[in-house]
C-alpha positions as CSV (number, residue, x, y, z in Angstrom):
1,X,7.0,-19.3,-2.9
2,X,3.7,-20.0,-4.6
3,X,1.8,-17.1,-6.1
4,X,4.7,-14.6,-5.8
5,X,7.0,-17.1,-7.6
6,X,4.4,-17.7,-10.2
7,X,3.8,-14.0,-11.0
8,X,7.5,-13.1,-11.1
9,X,8.2,-16.0,-13.4
10,X,5.3,-15.3,-15.8
11,X,6.2,-11.6,-15.9
12,X,9.9,-12.3,-16.5
13,X,9.1,-14.5,-19.5
14,X,6.8,-11.8,-21.0
15,X,3.5,-13.2,-20.1
16,X,0.5,-11.6,-18.2
17,X,-0.3,-13.4,-15.0
18,X,-3.8,-13.6,-13.5
19,X,-4.2,-15.4,-10.2
20,X,-6.8,-17.1,-8.1
21,X,-5.8,-17.6,-4.5
22,X,-6.7,-21.0,-3.0
23,X,-5.1,-20.5,0.4
24,X,-3.2,-17.9,2.4
25,X,-0.1,-19.3,4.0
26,X,2.3,-18.1,6.7
27,X,5.6,-19.4,5.4
28,X,9.2,-18.5,4.9
29,X,12.1,-20.2,3.1
30,X,12.4,-22.7,5.9
31,X,8.9,-24.0,5.9
32,X,5.1,-23.5,6.2
33,X,3.7,-22.4,9.5
34,X,0.0,-22.3,8.8
35,X,-2.4,-22.7,5.8
36,X,-5.6,-20.6,5.8
37,X,-8.1,-22.0,3.2
38,X,-10.2,-19.7,1.0
39,X,-13.8,-20.8,0.5
40,X,-14.3,-23.1,-2.6
41,X,-17.1,-20.9,-4.1
42,X,-14.8,-17.8,-3.7
43,X,-12.0,-19.6,-5.6
44,X,-14.4,-20.5,-8.4
45,X,-15.6,-16.9,-8.5
46,X,-12.0,-15.6,-8.8
47,X,-11.3,-18.0,-11.7
48,X,-14.5,-17.3,-13.7
49,X,-14.5,-13.5,-13.1
50,X,-10.8,-13.1,-14.1
51,X,-11.3,-15.2,-17.3
52,X,-14.5,-13.2,-18.2
53,X,-12.2,-10.2,-18.6
54,X,-9.2,-11.8,-20.3
55,X,-9.4,-15.4,-21.6
56,X,-6.1,-17.2,-20.7
57,X,-4.0,-19.1,-23.2
58,X,-2.8,-21.5,-20.5
59,X,-3.5,-22.3,-16.9
60,X,-1.1,-23.4,-14.2
61,X,-2.5,-25.0,-11.0
62,X,-0.7,-25.2,-7.7
63,X,-1.9,-26.1,-4.2
64,X,-5.5,-27.4,-4.0
65,X,-5.8,-28.5,-0.3
66,X,-9.3,-30.1,-0.1
67,X,-11.8,-32.1,-2.1
68,X,-14.2,-29.2,-2.1
69,X,-11.6,-26.9,-3.6
70,X,-10.6,-29.4,-6.3
71,X,-14.3,-29.8,-7.2
72,X,-14.8,-26.0,-7.5
73,X,-11.7,-25.7,-9.7
74,X,-12.9,-28.5,-12.0
75,X,-16.3,-26.8,-12.3
76,X,-14.6,-23.5,-13.3
77,X,-12.3,-25.3,-15.8
78,X,-15.3,-27.0,-17.4
79,X,-16.8,-23.5,-18.1
80,X,-13.5,-22.0,-19.4
81,X,-12.6,-24.9,-21.7
82,X,-8.9,-24.4,-21.8
83,X,-6.9,-27.5,-22.8
84,X,-3.4,-26.4,-22.0
85,X,-3.3,-27.0,-18.2
86,X,-0.1,-27.5,-16.2
87,X,-0.7,-29.1,-12.8
88,X,2.0,-28.8,-10.1
89,X,0.5,-31.2,-7.5
90,X,1.7,-29.4,-4.4
91,X,1.1,-31.9,-1.6
92,X,4.1,-32.0,0.6
93,X,6.1,-28.9,1.7
94,X,9.9,-29.1,1.5
95,X,10.1,-29.6,5.3
96,X,7.8,-32.6,5.0
97,X,4.6,-30.9,6.1
98,X,1.6,-32.5,4.3
99,X,-0.5,-29.7,2.7
100,X,-3.5,-31.7,1.4
101,X,-5.9,-34.2,2.8
102,X,-6.1,-37.9,1.8
103,X,-9.5,-37.5,0.3
104,X,-8.3,-34.5,-1.7
105,X,-5.5,-36.7,-3.2
106,X,-8.1,-39.2,-4.4
107,X,-10.2,-36.5,-5.9
108,X,-7.2,-35.0,-7.6
109,X,-6.3,-38.4,-9.1
110,X,-9.9,-39.2,-10.2
111,X,-11.0,-35.9,-11.6
112,X,-8.3,-33.3,-12.2
113,X,-5.2,-35.2,-13.3
114,X,-6.9,-36.5,-16.4
115,X,-7.9,-33.0,-17.5
116,X,-4.3,-31.7,-17.4
117,X,-1.8,-31.5,-20.3
118,X,1.2,-31.9,-18.0
119,X,1.9,-32.7,-14.3
120,X,5.1,-31.8,-12.6
121,X,5.4,-33.7,-9.3
122,X,8.6,-33.9,-7.3
123,X,9.6,-37.3,-5.9
124,X,7.5,-37.1,-2.6
125,X,4.5,-36.1,-4.6
126,X,5.0,-38.8,-7.2
127,X,5.2,-41.3,-4.3
128,X,1.9,-40.1,-3.0
129,X,0.2,-40.3,-6.4
130,X,1.6,-43.7,-7.3
131,X,1.9,-45.3,-3.9
132,X,5.4,-46.6,-4.7
133,X,8.7,-45.7,-3.0
134,X,11.1,-43.9,-5.3
135,X,14.8,-44.4,-4.6
136,X,16.4,-44.7,-8.1
137,X,16.0,-43.4,-11.7
138,X,14.3,-46.7,-12.5
139,X,11.7,-46.0,-9.8
140,X,11.1,-42.6,-11.2
141,X,10.5,-44.1,-14.7
142,X,8.2,-46.7,-13.2
143,X,6.2,-44.0,-11.4
144,X,5.9,-42.0,-14.6
145,X,4.6,-45.1,-16.4
146,X,2.0,-45.6,-13.6
147,X,0.8,-42.0,-14.1
148,X,0.8,-42.4,-17.9
149,X,-1.4,-45.5,-17.6
150,X,-3.8,-43.6,-15.3
151,X,-4.6,-41.1,-18.1
152,X,-2.0,-38.3,-17.7
153,X,-0.8,-37.0,-21.1
154,X,2.6,-35.7,-20.1
155,X,4.6,-36.3,-16.9
156,X,7.7,-34.6,-15.6
157,X,9.0,-36.1,-12.4
158,X,11.6,-33.8,-10.8
159,X,14.6,-35.6,-9.3
160,X,15.8,-32.9,-6.9
161,X,15.0,-34.9,-3.7
162,X,17.4,-37.7,-4.7
163,X,20.9,-37.5,-3.0
164,X,22.9,-37.5,-6.2
165,X,25.7,-35.4,-7.8
166,X,23.8,-35.2,-11.1
167,X,20.2,-34.0,-11.3
168,X,17.9,-36.3,-13.3
169,X,14.4,-35.3,-14.3
170,X,12.1,-37.8,-16.1
171,X,9.8,-36.7,-18.8
172,X,7.3,-39.3,-20.2
173,X,4.4,-39.3,-22.7
174,X,3.0,-41.8,-25.2
175,X,5.7,-40.8,-27.7
176,X,8.6,-41.6,-25.5
177,X,10.9,-41.0,-22.6
178,X,13.4,-38.2,-22.0
179,X,15.9,-37.9,-19.1
180,X,17.1,-34.4,-18.4
181,X,20.5,-34.4,-16.8
182,X,22.3,-31.5,-15.2
183,X,24.9,-30.9,-12.6
184,X,23.2,-30.4,-9.2
185,X,23.7,-26.9,-7.8
186,X,24.5,-26.8,-4.0
187,X,22.3,-24.1,-2.6
188,X,19.8,-23.4,0.2
189,X,17.7,-21.2,-2.2
190,X,15.3,-23.9,-3.4
191,X,12.1,-22.4,-1.9
192,X,9.5,-21.9,-4.7
193,X,11.5,-23.7,-7.4
194,X,8.6,-26.0,-8.2
195,X,6.3,-23.1,-8.7
196,X,8.8,-21.3,-10.8
197,X,9.4,-24.3,-13.1
198,X,5.7,-25.1,-13.6
199,X,4.9,-21.5,-14.3
200,X,7.9,-21.2,-16.7
201,X,6.6,-24.2,-18.7
202,X,3.1,-22.8,-18.7
């Protein structure tokens, strides 16, 4: 998942991927074993040094595990001045492992979310960001509205965690609401799908 899924997706769609690693993980398709953080100043260096060579058209952000990391990313973004930013707020691994601290979630909400063009949370992540329980399509729409009111320009809440036959994803911005409906595919191969989607959109 993560960086590998991002690079493969961007490459498959004809883009040129440049990466900044925020953490090294020991994981497989069943779950995350350990997360080894990279120092915040090194993350900032990775971003700025890569962008010095080739200025990106768009930026996709995945797992930011601490307040310090988020702050260093925000500082780097302020220098690059790119407006098309897609944030996949990776907070909870599929197995339920929480990947970010409580203070990092607050920093994410206060500083980073408002800078982004689109956020793509799944249901557990949308619950963390809005502090509401999401059981139905109406709950998903309600959560999207809460995020819109907090200053996010575009929101896509993914419905894969709901136990339904049909997949329903909710997209919301100030212009309106769109529900994407598809038949749910029964598969175990869902590891990295959030990374793949957010990179494909980017």
